N, C-alpha and C positions, 0 to 999 in steps of 0.2 A: 242474410244468413250470418250468424256469428261464427267467426273463424277462431278455433282454439289452437294454441301452439302445442305441437307434439312434444313429448318429454325429451326427445333426442335433439330437437332443433337448437336448444341452447348450447349444446356441446359444440356446435359449429359456429358459434358467434365469433366475430373477429377477435374479441378480447381473449376468449378461451384458446382459440387457435394460436394467437400470438404467444401466449404463455407456453403452450405446448412446443411451438417452434423454437422458442428461446432456449429451452433446455438443451436441444440438440445443437443449436447454433454455437453456444458457448463451448460445448465439449468438442465438437468437430473442428472448431478453430484451434483449440489447444492441441488436438492430435496432429493437425496439419503443420502447426508451428514446431511441434516436437520432432516431426520428420523433416524439418527444414524445407518444406515446400516453398515458402516465400523466397528463400535463398536460391533455390534451384530454378525459379522462374525469373530471377533478376536479369539474366543475360538473354532472355527471349522466350517465346512460347515453347512448350514441351508437350510431347505426346504422353498419354498415360503410361504407355510401355516404357518410355524413357524414365519417367518419374518413379515407376514401380521398381525398375532396376536400380536406380540410384538410392532408393530408400529401403530396399529389401522388403517391400510389402506385396500383398496379393493384388494383382493387377485389376481384376474386376471389382474387388472391394474398394480399392483406392479410387477407381473411376466413379463409383457410386458416391463416395465421400465428396470428391471434387465437384461432381454434378450438383449435389446438394449445396455445397459452399458457393457455387456460382449464383444461386438464387438470392444470396444475401450480399453479393458484391465482393466476396473475399477473393475470388478468382474470376476471370472472364473465360467463358466457354466459346472458343473460336469455331471449332468443328465438333463432331460427335465425340471424339476422344482426344481433343487437343485444347490445352488451357494456357492462359497468359496471366501475368500479374495484374493487380489493380492497386490504386493508392493505399487501400486498406491492407492488403497483403505486404506491400512494400514497407509499410510502417512497422511491420513485425519482423523484418529481416534482422539477422544477428549482427550485421555491421551497420545498422541504421542508428542514428543518434537518438531516436525515440526508444527509450528503454522499456516500453510497455511489454515487450516480448517476455521478459523475465516475470512480469506480473501475471501474464496470461498463463505461462507454464506453471508457475507456483500455485496460483489460485485454483486453476481448473484441473489440477492433478490431485494432490492430497486433500484439498478442501472439497473436492468433488465427492469423495466417499463420505465426507462429513455431512454433506447435504442429504445424502441417502439415509443417513441416520439421524436427521434433524428431530424426528419424533422423540428420540431418546432425550434430547436437550429440553424439549417442550415438557415432557413428562417429569423429568427428574431435576432439571436446572443444571445438569452437569454437561460439560462439553462433549459433543458427539465425536470430535476429533480424537479425544482421549479414549472414548468408548471403542472406536474403530481400530486405533493404532496401538492402544495399550500404554500410551505415554502422552504427556502434553507436548505442545508444539516446540517449546524450548528444549526439552529433552530429545525430541525427534531431530531437531536441527543440530544439536550437539553431537549426535551419533551418525548424522548423514551430512557430511561436509558439502556435498553437491547441492543439497536442498538449502543448507545455510547460505551458500553463495547466491542461489536463486532468490531467496528471501531478502537478502541484503540488497541485491540489484533491484528487486521489485520495490523495496522501500525507497531506494535512490530515485526511482522513477517519479515518485510523488514529490520529492524535493524540488524537481524542476517545475512542478505546477505551483509550488509555494514561493517561488523566487520573486513574486510581485512584492512580498513583504520587504525584501532587500531594497527595492527601488523606492518604496513609498514611506518606509518608517524612518524616523530620525534616530540615528545612533550616535549623534554628535556628543552627547553627554557621557558616553561610555568609553572605557579604556580597554576592557577585556570582556569578550563574549564567550560563554561556555555552552557548547551544544552537547547536551546530556543524552546518551543513547543515540548519538548522531550518525551512526553507521559509517559509511565511507567518507562522510564530511562534505557531501555535495552542497548542502545548504550553507554550511559554515564557510566553505571556500567561496561561494557566491557573495557572502557578506564581506569577507576579507578583501575580495577583489573590488567590490563596490565602495568600500570604506577603508582606504589605505592607512588611516591613523589607528585602526583597531588591531588588537592582538586577540588570538583565539585559543580556546581549549577544546579539544575533541575528546570525548569520554565515552568509551564503549567496552565491550568484553574483549579480551586479548586477541582472539582470532580475527576479529573485525578490525581492530587497530593495526594489526600486522599488515593487512591488505590495504588499509587506508594510507599508510605511509607512502606507498608507491604513487598514489594520486597527488598527494601534497608535494612530493619531490618533483613530479612532472610539471607542476605549475609554480614551482619555486616559492612555495609559501611556508616551507619548514621553519624559517627563521622567525616567523610571526605567529607560529601556532605550536602549542604543546599537544602531543598525542598521548593520552594517558589511558591505561587499561584498568578496569575495576568493575565493581558491582554497585549500581546506584541505589540498591536496596540497603546497602551497608554504609556507604559514605560517598560524598560528592567532593570533587576538588575545590579548594578555596581559591580566592583571588579574582573572581569575576564580578563585574557590575551587573551583567545580565545573564541569566540562566535560561536556556531554551530547552523546552520539552516538546518536540515536534512528533506527533503521531506516537506518543509513548503512553500517556495515561489511559487511553482507551483500551489498552491491553491488560489493565490491572484492576483488581477489585478496589473498593473504597479505602480499605485499611492500608493496602500497599500504596495506593496513590498518596495518601496522607504521609506515609513513611518517606516516599520519594520527595515530596514537596518539603517535608520537614528537614530532610537532609540538605536540600537546596537552601532553605532558610538558614540553617546552621552554617553552611559554607559561605554564604554571601553576607550575612549580617543585616542589621537594620539599614533600610534604604535601598538595598539591592532589589533588582526587578526580576520578574519571571515572565517569560513569554511562552504561553502554551498554544500550540497550533493543533486544532482538532476540528472535526465536524461537530456542530452544535445543534442539538435537537431543538426544534421550534414547533410547537403545536399550532401557532398562529400561521406559520408558513411551512407546512410539512413538505419535505423533499424526499422523493422516493429513494434516491441514492443513499441518503443518510440512514434511512430506516433499513435498507438492504445491508449497509455496512454494519448496523447494529445486530442484524441476524447473523452475520459472519462472526462477529465477536462472541455471540451466544454459542455458536458451534465450536469455536476454536479454543477459547481460553476460559477457565472458570472465573466468574466475576467480572470478565471484560464486558465493556458496554460503551456505547456513545452516550453522552450526557447533555443535559440542558445547561444554559448559562447559570441558572440558580444552583444546579448541582455542583458546577465548578466553583461557584462562589462559596458554597459550604465547605468544599475540600480545601480551598485556599485559606479560609478563615481558621479551619482546624489546624493548619500547619503554620500559622503566624503571618499570613499575608492578608492584605486588603485588596479586594478586586477594584482595579482602576477603570478598566473598560473592556468591552467585547466588540471587536471590529471585524465584520465580514470583509474578506478581501477578494473572494471570488464566489462562484455559485455554491461551492461545497464547504469551504473552510473558513474558519475565523481565527483571529488572533485574540487570545484572552490574556490580558496583562494584569499582573499583580505586583504589589509593592510590599516588601517586608517591613513589618511594624514591630 
């Protein structure tokens, strides 16, 4: 006898169910982190009543949230209403060296509402973030300092994943390295510590540079690095042999990317090098994370996108650079090197 599949059976396929679960997993983790649940569990297991009191939340609703989070390993359910930390929750404590906590809080808060309006981006080509919030993300951050701080900390978290470049790339021919849009300088500080002969320039907007000064002073690197404030769409500091654009260009449309690259070319002159650190789209080796990131770009900023190696080559050539090489240095990111001609 031929067995036919009922229309509803595909709804419960493992793949569809995993998609459904992931929606709630991401948001419930963000909510737990926002209420400092990982911190509260650091010194030992707690009852739901204790956690609800400490967080000012509704006890039964918090219990149901934690019960769900226990199924994905975020917390361990010891008894009916008693929970303990796990390595996953511990990694998102506010005092933990892993800074992904800021990334979780930033991405799954304001970007979450953008996901709900993704259809707007698909239909119009315009960012759903701006559609929901009435302004783009740069304007939002400028008027919401706490979100600007979260954003900067989230970007700093990625710098720690990129530090393999510091260990594997040859900086011996350079005297000065400029990190353009370099945030708090996590990446540049790693370069300067690994290569004592180098001097550095950190360039970002004024509020970011003001905070970055504390980090450089704490690591006694002020004497070897200039911290300069400005707008890379207008001008770039001169005097560097290597200009770094790490996780910068994917935030901008092609025209603005060419403007930023041209400013680097004007500042560095013939022979200067540019290091672009980005995810590179490959249709021969498609990676889910890269395409997910590209969707985030679609939602958040007008014209923002992840690009292929050929697309970066086109941008570089339009700004007066020759593409030298594209070197993958981990599963997600590549170093795109250009030379000014």
